[in-house]
Legacy VTK file of the C-alpha trace (Angstrom):
# vtk DataFile Version 3.0
C-alpha trace
ASCII
DATASET POLYDATA
POINTS 444 float
-24.608 23.601 31.443
-20.931 25.384 30.679
-20.193 25.135 34.729
-19.830 21.418 35.145
-16.332 21.837 32.669
-15.353 24.222 34.582
-15.435 22.065 38.078
-13.913 18.973 35.354
-10.700 20.168 33.689
-11.137 18.717 29.512
-7.280 16.527 30.537
-9.805 14.873 34.007
-12.413 14.654 31.669
-10.854 13.081 29.158
-9.307 10.169 31.568
-12.092 9.665 32.873
-13.637 8.166 29.522
-11.242 6.285 28.809
-10.736 4.813 32.239
-14.362 4.207 32.755
-14.714 3.403 28.790
-11.903 0.911 28.913
-12.864 -0.950 32.788
-16.741 -1.800 31.595
-15.052 -2.654 28.379
-13.505 -5.493 30.275
-15.811 -6.345 32.507
-19.672 -6.014 32.108
-19.786 -9.406 29.967
-16.563 -11.254 31.919
-17.231 -11.041 34.949
-20.920 -11.842 35.618
-20.339 -14.702 33.207
-17.319 -15.479 35.305
-19.474 -14.945 38.839
-22.880 -17.227 37.450
-19.581 -19.777 36.951
-18.950 -20.093 39.868
-22.077 -19.822 42.041
-22.939 -22.441 39.736
-20.164 -24.390 40.599
-20.716 -24.457 43.813
-24.181 -25.118 44.276
-23.717 -28.140 42.696
-20.056 -29.290 43.958
-21.406 -28.149 47.752
-25.049 -30.858 47.304
-22.540 -33.212 47.039
-20.157 -32.995 49.462
-23.344 -33.289 51.264
-24.357 -36.154 50.518
-20.741 -37.697 51.772
-18.987 -35.542 54.071
-20.202 -35.403 58.031
-21.690 -32.189 58.908
-18.657 -31.306 62.174
-15.946 -31.938 58.978
-18.351 -29.720 56.731
-18.855 -27.622 59.654
-15.231 -27.261 59.516
-13.958 -26.462 56.798
-16.664 -23.402 56.323
-14.990 -22.112 59.338
-11.984 -19.920 56.908
-14.871 -18.318 54.760
-16.175 -15.719 56.718
-12.253 -15.257 57.825
-11.437 -15.021 54.264
-14.143 -12.713 53.532
-13.250 -9.921 56.604
-9.957 -9.796 55.387
-11.881 -8.831 51.544
-13.573 -6.299 53.048
-10.717 -4.338 54.310
-8.115 -5.152 51.652
-11.222 -4.127 49.154
-10.927 -0.377 51.890
-7.449 -0.223 52.074
-7.119 -0.421 48.169
-10.199 1.587 46.848
-8.558 4.183 49.070
-5.567 3.566 46.401
-7.142 3.441 43.633
-9.116 7.095 44.713
-5.683 8.587 45.522
-4.265 6.982 41.452
-7.152 8.306 40.094
-7.253 11.783 41.222
-3.607 12.081 40.067
-4.152 10.679 36.362
-6.480 13.288 36.281
-4.729 15.776 37.270
-1.303 14.921 35.560
-3.815 14.735 32.456
-5.708 18.039 33.070
-2.213 19.991 33.131
-0.708 17.852 30.243
-3.425 18.527 28.094
-2.679 22.661 29.983
0.626 21.922 28.314
0.256 21.450 25.309
-3.044 23.173 24.271
-0.214 26.323 24.780
2.616 25.197 24.855
3.557 28.428 22.960
3.702 29.872 25.957
5.346 27.351 27.695
8.522 28.062 25.392
8.120 31.411 25.544
8.484 31.076 29.655
10.985 28.101 29.349
9.313 26.071 31.983
9.943 22.719 29.842
11.331 21.672 32.320
9.105 22.821 35.234
6.196 21.436 33.526
8.529 18.260 32.775
9.121 17.989 35.837
6.004 18.706 37.590
4.415 15.633 35.145
7.351 12.970 36.596
6.112 14.045 40.594
2.648 13.281 39.638
3.451 10.228 38.335
6.526 9.023 40.668
3.216 10.025 43.248
0.939 7.798 41.189
3.102 4.464 41.106
4.533 4.627 45.027
0.165 4.134 45.322
-0.336 1.190 42.629
2.950 -0.065 44.362
1.782 -0.309 47.697
-1.564 -1.217 46.654
-0.122 -4.431 45.356
2.336 -4.655 48.622
-0.556 -4.950 50.397
-2.702 -6.888 48.013
0.250 -9.611 48.676
0.722 -10.174 51.961
-2.791 -10.487 52.536
-2.346 -12.803 50.126
-0.158 -14.851 51.859
-2.379 -14.248 54.833
-5.034 -15.836 52.806
-3.299 -18.520 51.669
-2.376 -19.626 55.194
-6.101 -19.662 56.863
-7.338 -21.578 53.761
-3.944 -24.384 54.459
-4.739 -24.294 58.174
-8.657 -24.828 57.902
-7.840 -27.963 55.442
-5.173 -29.014 57.516
-8.297 -29.503 60.101
-10.263 -31.062 57.774
-8.070 -33.740 57.028
-6.849 -34.186 60.592
-10.612 -34.241 61.570
-11.165 -37.405 58.725
-8.013 -39.462 59.913
-9.556 -39.192 63.658
-12.574 -40.715 62.034
-10.426 -43.312 59.671
-8.883 -44.513 62.953
-11.843 -45.218 64.486
-13.880 -47.411 61.216
-16.387 -44.416 61.158
-14.747 -43.946 57.599
-12.602 -45.495 54.564
-9.249 -43.496 53.487
-10.842 -43.200 49.899
-13.646 -41.310 51.396
-11.581 -39.257 53.388
-9.519 -38.257 50.792
-12.846 -38.142 47.910
-13.963 -35.408 50.858
-11.043 -33.949 51.260
-10.707 -33.218 47.317
-14.202 -32.144 47.055
-14.482 -30.367 50.074
-11.818 -28.351 50.001
-10.738 -27.808 45.761
-14.181 -27.789 45.232
-16.005 -25.848 47.211
-14.113 -23.605 50.147
-11.274 -22.696 46.505
-14.438 -21.982 44.973
-16.039 -19.773 47.733
-12.383 -17.615 47.601
-11.891 -16.907 44.146
-15.811 -16.008 44.557
-14.487 -13.298 47.706
-11.823 -12.094 45.365
-13.470 -10.953 42.533
-15.317 -8.602 45.246
-12.818 -5.820 43.897
-12.821 -6.966 40.255
-16.997 -6.422 40.612
-15.956 -2.859 42.798
-13.553 -1.784 39.831
-16.446 -2.428 37.078
-19.696 -0.805 39.497
-17.412 2.144 39.796
-17.010 4.346 36.439
-21.183 2.795 35.851
-22.012 4.574 38.632
-20.306 7.821 37.938
-21.544 7.264 34.102
-25.226 7.232 35.276
-24.593 10.015 37.393
-23.142 11.997 34.120
-26.432 10.989 32.123
-28.665 11.673 34.574
-26.898 14.665 35.523
-29.896 17.513 33.728
-28.674 20.184 32.994
-30.568 24.037 33.621
-29.748 25.709 30.871
-28.699 23.759 27.480
-32.361 22.058 27.946
-34.373 25.590 26.966
-31.985 24.743 23.357
-33.809 21.261 23.021
-35.429 20.843 19.673
-39.121 18.279 19.319
-38.679 15.618 15.386
-41.344 14.967 13.640
-40.619 12.840 11.013
-42.830 12.564 8.064
-43.216 9.598 5.786
-44.478 11.240 2.991
-45.748 14.373 1.465
-48.629 14.022 1.958
-48.331 14.020 5.664
-45.711 17.334 5.704
-48.434 18.724 3.923
-50.857 17.967 6.847
-48.613 19.206 8.889
-48.139 23.126 6.757
-51.927 23.433 6.389
-51.677 23.782 10.836
-48.993 26.548 10.204
-48.992 29.262 9.287
-45.513 31.752 8.052
-45.469 34.476 9.901
-42.402 37.357 9.553
-42.008 38.822 13.748
-42.047 42.290 14.874
-38.486 43.967 13.483
-37.646 40.710 11.088
-36.091 41.818 8.199
-38.502 41.070 4.706
-38.638 38.511 2.406
-37.822 34.581 2.611
-34.832 35.016 5.342
-37.482 36.760 7.793
-40.389 34.097 7.369
-41.265 31.930 9.870
-43.452 28.545 9.899
-45.458 28.951 13.264
-48.058 26.316 14.503
-51.187 27.735 14.407
-52.721 24.975 16.505
-51.652 22.176 18.426
-50.265 19.238 16.687
-49.244 16.028 18.477
-45.543 14.508 17.955
-44.634 11.324 17.936
-41.658 11.508 20.864
-43.844 10.250 24.068
-43.849 14.455 25.505
-47.508 16.719 25.559
-48.699 18.067 21.540
-46.443 20.846 20.701
-48.162 23.987 21.673
-49.531 26.769 19.475
-46.883 28.886 18.839
-43.832 26.394 18.139
-42.104 27.475 15.729
-41.102 24.411 12.556
-36.712 25.804 13.097
-35.976 23.796 10.302
-35.220 20.156 8.633
-32.467 17.662 8.834
-31.081 16.910 5.558
-27.866 14.895 4.070
-26.256 11.565 4.739
-24.628 13.595 8.389
-28.327 14.971 9.527
-27.444 18.686 9.248
-30.154 21.226 9.781
-31.487 23.245 7.657
-33.636 26.784 8.221
-36.271 27.019 6.972
-38.038 29.886 5.101
-41.614 29.832 5.362
-44.112 27.323 4.146
-44.013 27.908 0.685
-40.765 27.932 0.431
-40.163 24.313 1.754
-42.949 23.015 -0.655
-40.198 24.295 -3.084
-37.769 22.605 -1.688
-36.136 18.724 -3.352
-37.107 17.024 -0.491
-36.178 13.334 0.740
-38.966 11.443 2.696
-38.846 10.421 5.607
-37.953 13.969 6.309
-37.517 15.006 10.472
-38.761 18.280 11.273
-37.304 20.182 14.319
-39.437 22.240 15.973
-38.629 25.283 19.126
-40.711 26.412 22.053
-38.191 28.745 22.545
-38.693 32.012 20.435
-35.849 31.864 17.300
-36.676 35.118 15.886
-34.404 35.220 12.912
-33.016 38.935 13.047
-32.305 40.838 16.142
-32.537 44.610 16.615
-30.029 44.408 19.140
-31.879 46.441 21.882
-29.669 45.132 25.764
-30.790 45.308 28.412
-28.770 44.383 32.238
-32.042 44.683 34.676
-29.980 44.793 38.372
-28.017 41.621 37.182
-25.820 39.818 39.510
-23.327 36.986 39.257
-20.860 34.615 40.656
-18.835 31.862 39.529
-20.221 28.510 40.241
-16.798 27.279 41.268
-16.608 30.266 43.639
-20.021 31.040 45.009
-18.514 32.830 47.979
-17.385 35.874 45.224
-19.421 38.077 44.211
-18.189 39.039 40.616
-21.692 41.702 39.183
-23.561 43.370 41.782
-26.834 45.125 40.313
-25.259 46.016 37.099
-27.487 47.955 35.153
-27.003 49.149 31.555
-28.699 49.739 27.996
-27.315 49.596 24.498
-29.856 50.820 21.731
-29.742 48.893 18.543
-26.227 50.117 16.411
-25.094 52.098 19.546
-21.417 50.886 19.776
-20.319 50.158 23.781
-17.201 49.988 26.008
-16.914 48.130 28.630
-14.253 49.068 30.477
-12.758 48.222 33.907
-9.587 46.091 35.660
-8.894 42.640 35.119
-11.549 40.720 36.697
-14.260 43.608 36.941
-17.527 41.194 35.241
-16.411 42.411 31.476
-15.933 38.762 30.238
-18.814 37.536 32.546
-20.805 39.873 31.020
-20.269 38.368 27.466
-20.434 34.627 29.285
-23.841 35.990 30.655
-25.320 37.571 27.391
-24.231 34.144 25.439
-26.654 31.861 28.571
-22.940 29.932 29.029
-24.045 31.118 33.021
-27.060 32.523 34.585
-27.254 35.276 36.513
-28.604 34.624 40.662
-30.212 38.232 39.970
-31.768 40.465 37.977
-32.577 39.559 34.059
-30.995 40.770 30.560
-33.321 41.028 28.302
-33.021 41.451 24.662
-34.937 43.562 22.249
-37.035 43.924 25.244
-37.688 39.866 25.708
-36.179 38.237 28.762
-33.218 35.991 27.224
-34.407 32.604 29.033
-37.733 32.559 26.423
-35.262 32.667 24.243
-33.648 29.616 22.155
-30.770 29.004 23.709
-28.884 27.557 20.779
-30.478 29.584 18.249
-29.399 32.759 20.525
-25.466 31.956 21.097
-26.044 31.301 16.861
-27.538 34.915 16.378
-24.737 36.469 18.960
-20.961 37.155 17.176
-18.253 36.772 19.959
-14.668 37.886 18.147
-12.234 36.087 21.007
-8.501 38.708 22.233
-7.125 35.437 20.915
-8.404 33.608 17.884
-9.525 30.154 16.934
-8.467 27.518 14.695
-9.717 24.156 13.757
-8.069 21.218 12.573
-9.976 21.735 9.121
-10.049 24.377 6.597
-9.891 28.104 6.245
-12.826 27.995 3.943
-14.590 25.841 7.589
-13.412 27.801 10.161
-14.550 31.179 8.531
-18.254 29.414 8.108
-18.454 27.580 11.543
-21.745 27.518 13.025
-23.595 28.912 9.910
-25.905 26.611 9.807
-26.968 27.451 5.936
-24.776 27.106 2.418
-22.319 30.032 2.159
-21.224 30.989 -1.571
-17.530 31.020 -2.128
-18.334 34.618 -2.151
-18.895 35.497 0.614
-16.364 34.052 2.761
-13.873 35.788 0.045
-15.971 39.344 1.194
-16.083 38.530 4.754
-11.369 37.807 4.678
-11.728 41.641 2.750
-13.379 43.608 5.023
-10.983 41.258 7.871
-7.868 42.178 6.278
LINES 1 445
444 0 1 2 3 4 5 6 7 8 9 10 11 12 13 14 15 16 17 18 19 20 21 22 23 24 25 26 27 28 29 30 31 32 33 34 35 36 37 38 39 40 41 42 43 44 45 46 47 48 49 50 51 52 53 54 55 56 57 58 59 60 61 62 63 64 65 66 67 68 69 70 71 72 73 74 75 76 77 78 79 80 81 82 83 84 85 86 87 88 89 90 91 92 93 94 95 96 97 98 99 100 101 102 103 104 105 106 107 108 109 110 111 112 113 114 115 116 117 118 119 120 121 122 123 124 125 126 127 128 129 130 131 132 133 134 135 136 137 138 139 140 141 142 143 144 145 146 147 148 149 150 151 152 153 154 155 156 157 158 159 160 161 162 163 164 165 166 167 168 169 170 171 172 173 174 175 176 177 178 179 180 181 182 183 184 185 186 187 188 189 190 191 192 193 194 195 196 197 198 199 200 201 202 203 204 205 206 207 208 209 210 211 212 213 214 215 216 217 218 219 220 221 222 223 224 225 226 227 228 229 230 231 232 233 234 235 236 237 238 239 240 241 242 243 244 245 246 247 248 249 250 251 252 253 254 255 256 257 258 259 260 261 262 263 264 265 266 267 268 269 270 271 272 273 274 275 276 277 278 279 280 281 282 283 284 285 286 287 288 289 290 291 292 293 294 295 296 297 298 299 300 301 302 303 304 305 306 307 308 309 310 311 312 313 314 315 316 317 318 319 320 321 322 323 324 325 326 327 328 329 330 331 332 333 334 335 336 337 338 339 340 341 342 343 344 345 346 347 348 349 350 351 352 353 354 355 356 357 358 359 360 361 362 363 364 365 366 367 368 369 370 371 372 373 374 375 376 377 378 379 380 381 382 383 384 385 386 387 388 389 390 391 392 393 394 395 396 397 398 399 400 401 402 403 404 405 406 407 408 409 410 411 412 413 414 415 416 417 418 419 420 421 422 423 424 425 426 427 428 429 430 431 432 433 434 435 436 437 438 439 440 441 442 443
């Protein structure tokens, strides 16, 4: 839903996606392979050493490992704090940079380039300081690890020398045990322990991505279209036998006002329950890009030059071809999700008759733009209802609703495309050049 983008700036999302994708790509295959290889070597080496090494020597050699694991745990917590701070600083810097580049004209007009540059440099300096502190602490812990491991190795050799003096072990056996015990077992376990930060960094982005994928939007799901793939024309005709062509009340006459509606249940292959009676077969996919083409009645569809397999798009929500334009706000209340303490609209009620021209006038922040956001269901009101042509807008397919509501923003938006593509943006049909010329003439 749109509130997600209110809470997460575009620049921060882009930085998060780039960083998470890079970390996952570098760790998701190599890291498990490294861990599995080290665990296998440790198990084999431990078995071999246990056959020739006295138990008390083996235990002494293993004693530094719990200490090393505890220190690694503490180090991991410290580094995690620095990494989290650095990641937040990087996301804030990316979000600020994206805003500056987007509004570079305003930045130039107010001559604030130096201030924006200084703000970015300050953020990068804080991130560099966090990274450097993490590096220094890691090196200090690394030296401490070395002291602990070498101490254990020296103590193991010291015990072995005693056994050699007592005649219970030969020097060659002591050398062999020391090499296998320390280099094959202890050092590899230490390497495995040191992989824990890398494992954490690998699972962190995976957790964020899974959290994003599991997020369930409340508004956008009402625009979801169910798909029905048909193998041949006979299958299409069988489906259309269960449909009827209707012209919704208040709809325009002619083919453009006709819809294909199910008059009985229809099984769909997506594993969901059957599509209920009244479901609208809204469009079908065509072309290599899978673009949508609106269906104007059964007869019209059968007259088209179709290629199979054909995918039909079904809408459970209302998708009227035309709106009369009667708008009703009934006791509407609203708060932005980013600040639920502040009431933007409270008990707002008004009616707009079809064809009427109505102006919403008020001071900045009184809720004029919020009304437009509610009308197109960028947000849902916290109280009351909004109706178009007497129907609650929550009963309409949200994407269809937005495609039928025209908003001319006070600030024009141009995509990096041709003039024609910008003018026809959002239209789900073929547009003739004459229509584009007419629109340009009407706007000039």
